[in-house]
N, C-alpha and C positions, 0 to 999 in steps of 0.2 A: 211905503218907506224904502228909501232907496238901499242897493243893495252894496254893502261892504266891500272893497276891492283891498285882497291881502298881500301887501308886499313881504317879503323875504329876503334879508339881507346875510351873505356869508360873511362871517367875523374870524378872517387868517388867525392863527395863534401867533402872538409876538414872540420871538426866542430873543432873550436878551443877548447882545453880543458881549462875550468874553474876550478881553485882551489877553492874548498870550504873554505868560511872563518871560523876562528875559534870564536866560541862561547866565549866570553869572559868574565869574572865577575872579580870582584875584594872584599875582604872582609878586612873591617877594624874593630878596637875595641879603646875604650879608658876605663882604668879602674878607673880614677881619675876624677870629675866634675871641678876639678880646673888645669886640664891639659892647655899648653898655647895655644893661639890661634893657630898657624901653626902647633901643633901636635893634633888639636883638630880633631872632628868626623866630623863637616862639611867641614874643610880643607882634610881630607883624600878623603869623598866623592865625593868633587868637581874635586879634584886633579884627581882621577880614572874614572872619568866619562868624563871628556874632555880628556885623555888620549888613552881611548879605542874608543872613536867614531870618533877621528881624524885617526886612522889607518884605511885605506882603507880592510885589510886584515882579522879585526877582526869583529865581530857582537857582540855589545853589549848585555851583558846577565843580567845588574844590578849589584848594589855594595849593598852586604849584611853588616849590620853594627849593634854591639852590644855595645850597653851605659851602661858605668859604671859598669862592670863586670871584673870579675877577669880572667885572662887566665890560671889560674891553674889547672881549672876543664872546661869541655864542657857540663856541666850537665845544666849550667843557661843560656847559651848562646843560645837564640831561634834562631837568626839569623843564628848562624853558622849551627846548626842542619839543617836550611831549606835551606842553600847553600849545605849543602852536598845530601839533600834531592834531590834536582834538579841536580847534578851531576849523582846521580842514576837514574833520568828521562831520561839522555842524554841530557840536556839542557847546560850544560857548560862543555867545553874542557880545559881550561886554566883559573886558578886563579890566581891574582894577589894581593901579598901583601906586604905591607911594611918594614916589616920585621919578622923574627923566633918568638921575644917575641910578635908581635903583633896576632901571629897566634894561638900560645900555648906556656907557660910556662914549661909545664910537658912534661918532655923527651918522657915517655912512652904514652901518648893521639898522642902527635905530630907523632911519628914513627908510630904508629898504624892508625892514619888518614891518612898520605901520603903513606904507603902500600897499605891501603885500594883503594883510589883515585888511585893509581897506576894501581890497576887490573881492574880497571874501566877506563883507557887510559885519565885520566883527571890529566894535570900537575901541577903544583905550581911554582911560579918565586917570591921567596924571593929578593924585589929590593936589600935593603941595603946590604945583604951579596952574590947579585949576585948567586943565587942559584938556577938551575933549577932542579925538582926533577926527572925527565924522563932522566937526563944525567947520564953517566956511575959513576962520583965521585959525586951526589948530594948526597946520602942516605949518605954516610962517613962523608962529612961535614957537614951535617945536624945534624946528631949526636952528633957531638962535639959541634955545636954552639947551638944547643937545651940545653946540659948539661949547658953548661955556663947560657945561659938563666934562667935554672931550678934554679941554685944556686944563680944568682942575686935576684931572687924572694924571696928564702930560708934565705939571708942575709938581703933586706929589711924588711922581717917579723922579723927576730932577732932584730934588730935596733928597731922595732917598739916596740916589746914587751919589750925590756930593756928599753924604752922610758916611758912607762905606768907602768912598776913596780915602778921606781925613782917617778913617780907622786902619785903613792899606797903610798909608804913609808913619801912622805910629807904631804899624808892625803887627799889627791885632787881626788874626782873621777874622772872618766873616759867614756866618750860617754854621751847619752842625758840623762836627768832626769827622774825620773820615773814619771808615770800619777800622775798628783795633784800639779806638782811643772814646773816650767819654769827655765832652767838655764841661769845663769847669768854670763858669766865668770866660775869659778869654783863655784859658790854659786846656791842653789836652792832657788828660790822665790816661795812663795804659789799661784798656780793658782785658786781662789777661786771658778770659776765654775766647776772645776773639782775637788777640795776638798769637795764639798758640796757631793757628790757620796762617797769619801773614809769614808768620818764619817757615811752615813748613810749604808755602808757594814758592816762596825763593829758593830754599833746598832743592824741592822738587824740579824747579826750573834750572838749576846749575847744575843735576844729576843728569841732565838729557831729556827730560817730559816736556812733552806739547802742551799749550793752554789747554787743548780739550781733555787730554788724559789728567791734567788738574783740577779741572772742572770736575770730571768723572769722581775724581776722588775727595773732593770737595763736599760734593752730593753723597756719598757712600758714608762720612764718617761726620755726617750732621750739620754744617755751613749751612747759614742760612744765605748766603751766596753763592752760587753756582755756576755761572754761567762763563763762558770764555771772555766776556769783553770785561767780566769783573777781575777776572786772571791778571788780564792785562793792563787794567787800571791799578792794580795793586803793584803790578812792576815796574811800572812807570811813576810813580808816586812819590816824590822827594820826601814827602812829610812823615815817612817811615823812620826817615834818619834822624828824626828829630829837628828838621829844617822845615821851613814854608817858603813856598813859593806864592804869594799872593797876585791877584788880576789874573789869573791866567784866561778868564771869558772876560767878556763887557758885554753891556747891553745899546748898542748902537739905538733904540728906540723901545716903546714901550713893549713890553712882553715877548722881548726878543733877544735872543743869548747868541753871542757868536766868538769863536775861539779868537783870542788876542796873539796873533801873528804880527805887533809890532806897531798897532795902530794904536795902543796904551802903553803906560809905564806898568812895567811888573817890579816887584818888590819881594827879593829875597832876604829871610829871617833867619839867620842862623841859632842852632841852640836853642828854638822857642821852647821844647818841649822834650820828654826822656824817649830815646830813638828804642826803638823794636827792631830795626836793621842797623846794621853799621855800616859806616860809608864805604869800606871796602867790599862788604858785599854788592850793595847797591851798585857800585861803579863795575863790578865785576858782571852783574847781570844786563847793565847797559850795553857792556860793551860786546856780549854776546848776542844781543838783542839786534846791535846794528848789524853785527857779521852776517846772521841770518836774514835781515833785511836787505842786506847787499848783497848777498849771493843770488837774489829774485826781486827787484825792488818793485815790479808789477803785483806779487802776490801781496807783499804788505803786511806779512804776516809774523809772529813772534815764535811759531812751532818751526816744525820741521818741514820744507818745502820740497816740492819738485822743480826742477828747472823749466817745466813746460805750464807749472801752475800759473794761470793769469795770463798767459800770454799767447792762450789760442783761442780763436773767437770763432761763432758760426757765422757763417754768412746769410742765414737763412732767418733766423729768430734772433740774432745777435746776443745769445748767452754765452759765454764763457764753456770750453771743454774740459770735463772734469776725469778723473782715474776712474776706468771702471773695468771690474773684473779681472784685476790684475795684469791684464795682456792688451790693453786698450785704453784710447782717452773718448769721449763720446760727450755729444753736446748736453748740458744738462736741460736748456727747454726740451730737448728729445726724450731724455730719460722721465722728467717729471711728467712730462702731458703723455707719456705712453704713445709716441709718433704720431701724435692727433694735430699738432699743431707743426711740427716740425721732423725731416725724415733725413736729415744730413747724415753723411758716412761717418763710420768711425774709423779710429786712426789707430791701427798697430802699433805698438810702441817699437817694434824691433825696425819694421818697415820706418817709420819715422823719424828714428835715429839715421837710418841710412839716408833718407832723404835731406836731413839736417845738415849731414856731414859735408853730403854732396856740395850743398847751398854754401857753407862754409870753406870749403875748399880746403879740409882737412881730410886724413884717411881714416880715422875713427872719430866716432862721436865724442864730444868732450862736453860735458854739462856744464861746466864753469865760462867755457869760452863762449856756448852758446847764451847762456842768461847774461853775459857781460856784451854781447853785439847785436842780439835778435829782440826787437821789442814786442813785438806781434806776429803772429801767423794768422791770416784768414782763411776759413776753409768753406770753398765757395760748392753747391750741391753737382758742379760737373765735373768735380775731384780737382781742382784747381787750389793749391797752395799760395798764398801770397804773401812774401815773408817781408815785415818792414822793418829796417835795421834802424838803431840810434841815430845815426848820422845821416837819415832820411832816403836811404837808397831802398829801392823795392828791388825783389826778383822773385820771380811767378815759376812755380814747379806743378808737373803733373802728379797726382797720388793715385795709386791706385786702391780705393777701396773693396773691400772683400766682400763680395756680393755672390748670391749661389751657383749663377751662371758661371764665376768666374774661379770658383773652388776647385774644379774638377782636377784632382790630380797634384795639386801645390797648394793644397791648405796648411799653413804653418799653425793653424788653430790652435793643437796642442804640443805643447811644451814636454816633450818625453824626457825624463831623467837620463843620462846617457851621450844625449844626442843635441847638437845645434843644428839650427834652421841657416843654411846658407842663401838663401832664395829662390832654390830651386829642388833641395833635395835635404834630407836628413844628413849631418855627418857626425862621425863618433867623437863624443869628448872622452879623450882617454881617461883622464882621472875620474871621472864619474863612471866610466865602464869597468874601470879596474875594481870600484865599489861593489859594480853588480855582478861580475863575476865571482869576488869574494864570498857573496850573499851565496849564491848556488854553489859554490863548494861546501860551503858552511852547514847548508840545510841537508847535502847530500851526506854530510860526515857523521849527520845525525844531532846537532845542535837545534833546539829548540827556538819558535818565532820569535817569542820572548827573550830569550840570549841573545840572538842574533841582532835583535833592535836594541838591547843595551850597550851591545858591543860597539855597534857605529854609532851609538850617541857618546858614548866616552871617547870613540875617538873624533869627535867633533865634525860628523859626518849631518848633512841636511838635506832634505827631500826640495823639490823646488818649491813647495808649498810652508816648509817649516820642517819641524820633527822628523825624524827617523824612525816612525812608529811599525807597529806591527800591522797595521791595516797596508802600509805603503810596502812593507817587505814582501806580504800576500801580493799585491799589484804585480810587482817585479816578479815574482816567481812565476804567475800565469799570464802574462801577456806575451802572445807571440811575437810583438812587434820587434822584442830584443831577437828573434832570429832571423829579421830580415823583411817579414811579412807585414801586410798592413792590410786594416780593414778600413774602406771607405764606406760611410754612412748613407743611407738612400738618398738624403737630402743631397748629397754632394758627390754622389758616384756619377752621374747623367743618366743611370739607366732606372732609376725607380726603386732598385733593389742594392742590400749593400753586398759590395764585390771585394773581395779578399784578391791583393794583387801580390805574389809570392815574388822575392826578391826586391821587394821595393828599394831598398836600402841595405847599406853595409850591416850585417848581423853581428851582435856583441856574444850571442850563444847559441852553440851549434846546435842543431833539431836534435840530434841525440840527448845531448845534456838536457836540454828542455823536456822533453818524453818522459827521459829518468825522475824529473824533479813533478812531474805529473802524475804519473803512476803512484811516486813516493805520496802524493798529497791526496791522493784519492784513497789512498790504504789508511792514511791518518784519518781523513774525514769518516769512514767507515767506521773505524774501531772507535773513534768518540761517539758516533750515533750508536753501537751496540752498547756502550759504557754507560748514556743517558738512558735507554730503553732497559737496561738491567736495572738501575739505581730507581726508575718510575716503577718498576715492578716491583721492587723490594717495598717502596713506599707505600703501595698499594694494599701488599700483605700486611 
């Protein structure tokens, strides 16, 4: 019997290939709150949610929906931007959209977005037009249809502008009423709660308050609009007199607004609605605003401004110089960046005025002459100031920035009451010096610090920073500077230590009087401490 030969064959397991499901999302958008229900946002969301989840080959990746925004631009469509970001992360393979116009009405934006998504292997399926962007003829059809959608949007915009123009010609306003009124049909009805703030804004401005101060008052008193821009718009709006000025802005193209500077006609409607502000008050405000603006045309503000505001430019970073610490002007970029991007020098006000007077050829600085003559001062880091005049002339001057190595014994950084800095030394201001002598005499005569303060306040005396306070009087009574000596801090002395220089300048108070006050002050402090200690012990007992 023949021997059987056994044959063994290995059978490999067959694993069925499971096609991965597509990650499918949908994009929906409505541009008007009044669209019909069948085309509403909720209807689109429900439709696409059901459609995607019922398809076994699709994985639901969500519905992205923008509410009440135009399709002309993608800038304000947050959900659209989120959808693109998820596509970049690989969370979406296919996007469903009702139509091209729902996705975008701007041909350039549409094609750029489609091509970008194609580079990510993400397809868009426009149901109405039955276009799939990854197909061979998809982009050609898309370009044609997107152009039609864009033209449709432009046509709608032109029709709307025509309708608004006709309303203006009939003297009818467009849009909502200004703050202070409620719109009823084409009429404005005074909203008394808001009108109260409007009247107060006008009253405060005529009383001399700045826009910033008025905005602060509005915030403290519960007004919902509290910005300086709001204050400015209220003070310049003729609507509060009961009249209307229509078509102050116009739209040269879709989704673009420009101020009407004569490109289009304007329409002035008199006595259209009840007035909140009289014409006389409005005219007084405009006159005051123009006077302020005319004082310094570069600043273009409605509040109090300096003659230097917006006229000094940094040659390093291009920012304007701003008032800094009450004694100087500093680059705004330098302040905000904490010297990281700009280290240009500060301009001490007293020295700046001296240089400006020299450039203008006048003996003493005059702010009015400066604002009407000088257009700009360019500050270079090499301490060069370039003055540009309104007539086109330029003048260059050197300016000494205050640097530590330049401050030895000539630093007017501190402005002492009773003295003026003449560029080289401190010179007695006789009017203020007489006040200081009287303070010393009153104190030695037994008058209290509080009484001396009240006396000088009633006489209208002020310190360099404001009130003639108790703290300021104590400063006057304890500062040896008024005897003629001066202490130079270590940073400025050149020796690395505090340095006292006797007879640095002419004294206002003799040393004998100063020492008498010093002894009396020490006795007063000692007695007060003893009284406080006695009161503390009694309290503990």
